[in-house]
C-alpha positions in Angstrom: -0.1 -0.1 -0.1 1.5 3.5 -1.1 0.9 7.1 0.0 -0.9 7.3 -3.3 -3.5 5.0 -2.2 -4.5 7.1 0.9 -7.4 9.5 0.2 -6.4 12.8 1.2 -4.2 13.6 4.2 -1.4 15.3 2.0 -0.1 17.3 5.1 0.2 14.1 7.2 2.0 12.2 4.2 4.5 14.8 3.9 5.2 14.8 7.5 5.8 11.2 7.6 7.8 11.2 4.5 10.2 14.0 5.7 10.7 12.0 8.9 11.5 8.9 7.2 13.8 10.8 4.8 15.7 12.6 7.5 16.2 9.2 9.5 14.0 11.0 12.4 11.3 8.3 13.0 10.3 7.9 16.5 10.3 4.2 17.8 6.7 4.7 18.8 4.0 6.6 17.1 0.2 6.8 17.7 -2.0 7.3 14.8 -5.4 8.9 15.5 -8.3 10.1 13.7 -12.2 9.5 13.3 -12.9 6.1 12.0 -12.8 6.4 8.2 -10.2 9.0 8.2 -7.4 6.4 7.0 -5.4 5.7 10.2 -4.7 2.1 9.5 -4.1 2.3 5.8 -1.8 5.2 6.3 0.3 3.4 9.0 0.7 0.6 6.6 1.6 2.9 3.8 4.0 4.5 5.9 5.5 1.0 7.2 5.9 0.1 3.4 7.8 3.4 2.7 10.2 2.7 5.6 11.0 -0.9 4.2 10.9 0.1 0.4 14.5 -0.1 -1.2 13.8 2.5 -3.9 11.7 5.4 -3.2 10.1 7.1 -6.3 8.7 10.7 -6.3 8.2 10.6 -2.5 6.4 7.4 -2.4 7.2 3.6 -2.2 8.5 2.3 -5.5 5.9 -0.8 -5.4 8.2 -3.0 -7.5 11.1 -3.9 -5.1 11.2 -7.4 -3.3 9.7 -5.4 -0.1 7.0 -3.6 -1.8 5.9 -7.0 -3.6 5.5 -8.7 -0.2 3.5 -5.7 1.1 1.1 -6.4 -1.8 0.1 -9.5 0.3 0.8 -7.7 3.8 3.3 -10.8 4.2 6.6 -8.7 4.6 8.6 -10.9 7.2 9.6 -7.7 9.1 6.2 -6.5 9.4 4.0 -7.6 12.3 0.3 -7.1 13.3 -1.8 -7.1 16.6 -5.6 -6.5 16.4 -8.5 -7.3 18.4 -9.7 -10.8 18.2 -12.5 -13.1 19.9 -11.3 -15.9 22.3 -11.6 -19.4 20.7 -11.2 -22.6 22.5 -7.5 -23.1 21.1 -5.9 -19.7 21.2 -6.1 -15.9 22.2 -3.2 -14.6 19.9 -3.7 -12.7 16.7 -1.6 -15.0 14.5 -4.4 -17.7 14.4 -6.6 -15.0 12.4 -3.8 -13.5 10.6 -4.8 -14.7 7.2 -8.3 -13.4 7.6 -6.9 -10.1 8.9 -4.8 -9.7 5.9 -7.7 -10.8 3.4 -10.0 -8.4 5.0 -7.5 -5.4 4.8 -6.4 -6.1 1.5 -9.9 -6.2 0.3 -10.7 -2.9 2.2 -8.0 -1.0 4.0 -10.6 1.4 5.5 -12.4 -1.6 7.2 -14.0 -0.6 10.4 -13.8 -2.4 13.9 -17.3 -3.7 13.4 -16.7 -5.0 9.8 -13.9 -6.9 11.1 -15.4 -8.4 14.1 -18.5 -9.2 11.9 -16.0 -11.3 9.6 -14.8 -13.3 12.6 -17.8 -13.7 14.9 -21.2 -12.9 15.9 -19.7 -11.3 18.9 -19.2 -7.5 19.0 -16.5 -7.6 21.9 -13.0 -7.9 20.4 -10.1 -7.8 22.7 -6.3 -7.9 22.5 -5.6 -10.4 25.1 -2.9 -10.2 27.8 -0.7 -12.9 26.3 -0.5 -11.2 22.9 2.1 -8.7 24.4 4.4 -11.8 24.9 4.0 -12.8 21.5 4.7 -9.2 20.3 7.9 -9.0 22.5 8.9 -12.5 21.1 8.6 -11.3 17.4 10.3 -8.1 17.8 13.2 -9.6 19.6 14.0 -11.8 16.6 16.7 -10.4 14.1 15.3 -8.6 10.9 14.9 -10.8 8.0 15.6 -8.1 5.3 16.9 -5.0 6.8 17.7 -3.2 9.9 13.9 -2.4 10.9 11.0 -4.6 12.5 7.7 -2.9 12.4 4.6 -3.5 14.5 1.3 -2.1 13.7 -1.1 -2.6 16.6 -4.6 -1.7 15.5 -6.9 -0.5 18.2 -4.6 -0.4 21.3 -7.6 0.8 23.6 -8.9 -2.9 23.2 -5.9 -4.3 25.0 -6.1 -6.2 28.3 -4.8 -4.0 31.1 -2.2 -6.6 31.7 -0.9 -6.6 28.2 -1.2 -2.8 28.0 1.2 -2.5 30.9 3.7 -4.9 29.1 3.4 -2.9 26.0 4.3 0.2 27.9 7.4 -1.5 29.0 8.2 -2.5 25.5 7.8 1.0 24.5 10.1 2.4 27.2 12.8 -0.2 26.5 12.2 -1.2 22.8 14.6 -3.7 20.9 17.0 -2.4 18.7 15.5 -1.5 15.2 12.0 -1.6 16.4 9.3 0.9 15.3 5.8 0.4 16.9 2.9 1.9 15.0 -0.2 2.3 17.1 -3.5 3.2 15.4 -6.5 4.2 17.3 -10.0 5.8 16.4 -10.4 6.1 20.2 -7.2 7.3 21.9 -8.9 8.6 25.0 -9.3 4.9 26.1 -5.6 4.1 25.2 -3.7 3.8 28.4 -2.5 7.4 29.1 1.2 6.2 30.2 1.2 4.6 26.5 -0.1 7.8 24.8 2.4 9.9 26.7 5.5 7.8 25.3 4.4 7.9 21.7 4.4 10.5 19.0 0.9 11.3 18.0 0.2 11.7 14.3 -3.5 13.1 14.2 -5.4 12.4 11.0 -8.0 15.3 10.3 -11.1 14.5 8.5 -10.9 13.7 5.1 -11.7 17.0 2.9 -14.8 17.2 0.8 -12.7 17.7 -2.2 -10.8 14.4 -1.5 -13.9 12.6 -0.7 -15.7 13.8 -3.9 -12.7 12.5 -6.1 -12.8 9.2 -4.4 -16.7 8.8 -4.9 -16.4 9.9 -8.5 -13.9 7.2 -9.4 -15.5 4.4 -7.3 -19.2 5.1 -8.2 -19.3 6.6 -11.7 -23.1 6.2 -11.9 -23.5 8.8 -9.0 -24.7 12.3 -10.1 -22.7 15.4 -9.2 -25.3 16.3 -6.6 -25.0 12.8 -5.0 -21.5 12.9 -5.0 -21.3 16.3 -3.2 -24.1 15.4 -0.9 -22.4 12.2 0.3 -19.1 13.8 0.4 -20.4 16.4 2.8 -22.9 14.2 5.0 -19.8 11.8 5.7 -18.1 14.6 7.6 -14.6 13.1 6.9 -15.1 9.5 7.1 -14.5 7.5 4.0 -16.5 4.5 5.6 -19.4 6.7 5.9 -19.3 8.3 2.4 -19.2 4.9 0.8 -22.1 3.7 3.0 -24.2 6.7 1.9 -23.2 6.2 -1.8 -24.1 2.5 -1.6 -27.3 3.0 0.3 -28.7 5.8 -1.9 -31.7 3.7 -3.0 -32.5 2.8 0.6 -32.2 6.3 1.7 -34.8 7.3 -0.8 -37.0 4.4 0.7 -36.3 5.6 4.2 -37.2 9.1 3.1 -40.6 8.1 1.9 -41.3 6.1 5.2 -40.1 9.2 7.2 -42.3 11.6 5.1 -45.3 9.3 5.3 -44.9 8.7 9.1 -44.6 12.6 9.8 -47.5 13.5 7.4 -49.7 10.9 9.0 -48.9 12.0 12.6 -49.6 15.7 11.5 -52.8 14.7 9.9 -54.3 12.9 13.1 -53.6 16.1 15.1 -54.6 18.6 12.6 -57.4 17.3 10.2 -60.8 18.8 11.0 -63.0 15.8 10.5 -63.1 12.8 12.7 -63.4 10.6 9.6 -60.1 11.8 8.2 -58.5 11.7 11.7 -59.5 8.0 11.8 -58.3 7.2 8.4 -55.0 8.7 9.3 -54.9 6.7 12.6 -55.6 3.4 10.8 -52.8 4.3 8.0 -50.4 4.8 11.1 -51.3 1.4 12.5 -50.5 -0.1 9.0 -47.5 1.6 8.5 -46.3 0.2 12.0 -47.2 -3.3 10.9 -45.6 -3.0 7.5 -42.2 -1.8 9.0 -42.7 -4.1 11.9 -42.1 -7.0 9.3 -38.8 -5.9 7.9 -35.6 -7.1 9.6 -34.4 -5.2 12.7 -31.6 -3.9 11.0 -33.6 -2.3 8.4 -35.7 -0.7 11.3 -32.7 0.6 13.0 -31.3 1.9 9.8 -34.5 3.8 9.3 -34.7 5.2 12.9 -31.1 6.4 12.4 -32.0 8.0 8.9 -35.0 9.8 10.7 -32.8 11.2 13.4 -30.5 12.6 10.9 -33.2 14.2 8.8 -34.7 15.8 12.1 -31.4 17.4 12.8 -31.5 18.7 9.2 -34.7 20.1 9.6 -34.1 21.8 12.8 -31.0 23.4 11.1 -33.2 24.2 8.1 -35.6 26.0 10.4 -32.7 28.1 12.1 -31.8 29.3 8.5 -28.2 27.8 8.8 -27.7 27.0 5.0 -23.9 26.5 5.3 -24.7 23.7 8.0 -27.4 22.1 5.9 -26.8 18.6 4.2 -30.1 17.8 2.3 -30.5 16.0 -0.9 -32.9 17.8 -3.6 -35.9 15.5 -2.6 -35.3 16.0 0.8 -35.0 19.6 0.7 -38.3 19.9 -1.0 -40.0 18.1 1.8 -38.2 19.9 4.4 -39.1 23.5 3.1 -42.6 22.8 4.4 -41.8 20.4 7.4 -39.0 22.3 8.9 -41.4 24.9 10.9 -42.7 22.0 12.8 -39.1 21.1 14.1 -38.0 23.7 16.6 -36.3 24.5 19.8 -39.5 23.6 21.8 -40.0 20.0 20.5 -36.7 19.0 18.7 -35.2 17.4 21.8 -38.4 15.7 22.7 -39.0 14.2 18.9 -35.2 13.1 18.8 -36.1 11.3 22.3 -38.9 9.4 20.6 -36.6 7.9 18.0 -33.9 7.2 20.3 -36.2 5.4 22.4 -37.5 3.5 19.6 -34.0 2.3 18.6 -33.2 1.3 22.2 -36.4 -0.9 22.2 -35.8 -2.4 18.7 -32.2 -3.4 20.0 -33.9 -5.0 22.9 -36.3 -7.1 20.9 -39.3 -5.2 22.0 -42.2 -6.1 19.4 -41.6 -3.9 16.5 -45.2 -3.3 15.6 -45.7 -2.0 19.1 -42.6 0.2 19.1 -43.5 2.1 15.8 -47.2 2.5 17.0 -45.9 4.0 20.3 -43.6 6.3 18.3 -46.3 7.5 16.1 -48.7 8.4 19.0 -45.8 10.3 20.8 -45.2 12.3 17.6 -48.9 13.3 17.3 -48.4 15.3 20.5 -45.1 16.9 19.5 -45.7 17.8 15.9 -46.8 21.5 16.1 -45.4 24.9 14.9 -43.4 26.9 17.1 
């Protein structure tokens, strides 16, 4: 993986390139940034640059023996540690290293959730205590192809406390020719003494322009409006931008459901005749039954989308156009709906959707959850 493969982050790349070229690379570095900013792929690209035999135009050559091994993440002087789920036979990363390599090569911007979904139904991954002993064993070995041995430790915040303290000792007294690259999207939960002994390399959110360029190349069927919309809404995360682009059709469906729910709840409150109110109430029940038959993942995705659109309508009502991220079909609806989302009720309405998400996650009967949601919205949807 080369610097050229990393989306944006030009300033950080230049900083790393300069440190390597001047021989001033610290023995322990902590790459931080939001998930999707490129922390893991940039750490790998930096490791490849350090071990590359022939730099070309400020990047790895891609053709030397070292770079060819990096194409498979199988360089003998490159080691990985990452969260795993305990098995009956092992609690060290090497048992899952082939799967990890395959996942990262398929998508260097892989999220923690995606990785854990690949290896287990469990959402709790851990770097177990004995992994630190395995790390020390590897780094004490003689370098195979040069003077450097590099460890990339993904998500040090997931380390068992015992292992984290052993890692701290390793950072304080590193074996000769060793570089530790820690990669974290949650540095506040990394052991404080580890953070203080590493040089922090912070990646800012990916710029809108860099994100747009990536989306145009990856999704050629997207319109320019959809590209800009996904780029801005992603707020600097490549993972989020790709999810938005890939679920564009789903977003339209979620929008239709959101608009129907809000119009129906509004009608029950504001229609003048009892017949219309009764019809709207029946439609609300039918909506709850229909969405209640979909998967819980779909229900959670709809509720997340609804909360995002509520925030956008609140901002719309405040007339903060520069902070607004709405597709054209959303904006047309919001121009009329936004007066009903204001300071007096926005927190209450958001709470309704948040409560519904919690109930769905706890396996409460879905139809009842969405019926309750609709009835609560009737009381809250009113102009300021």
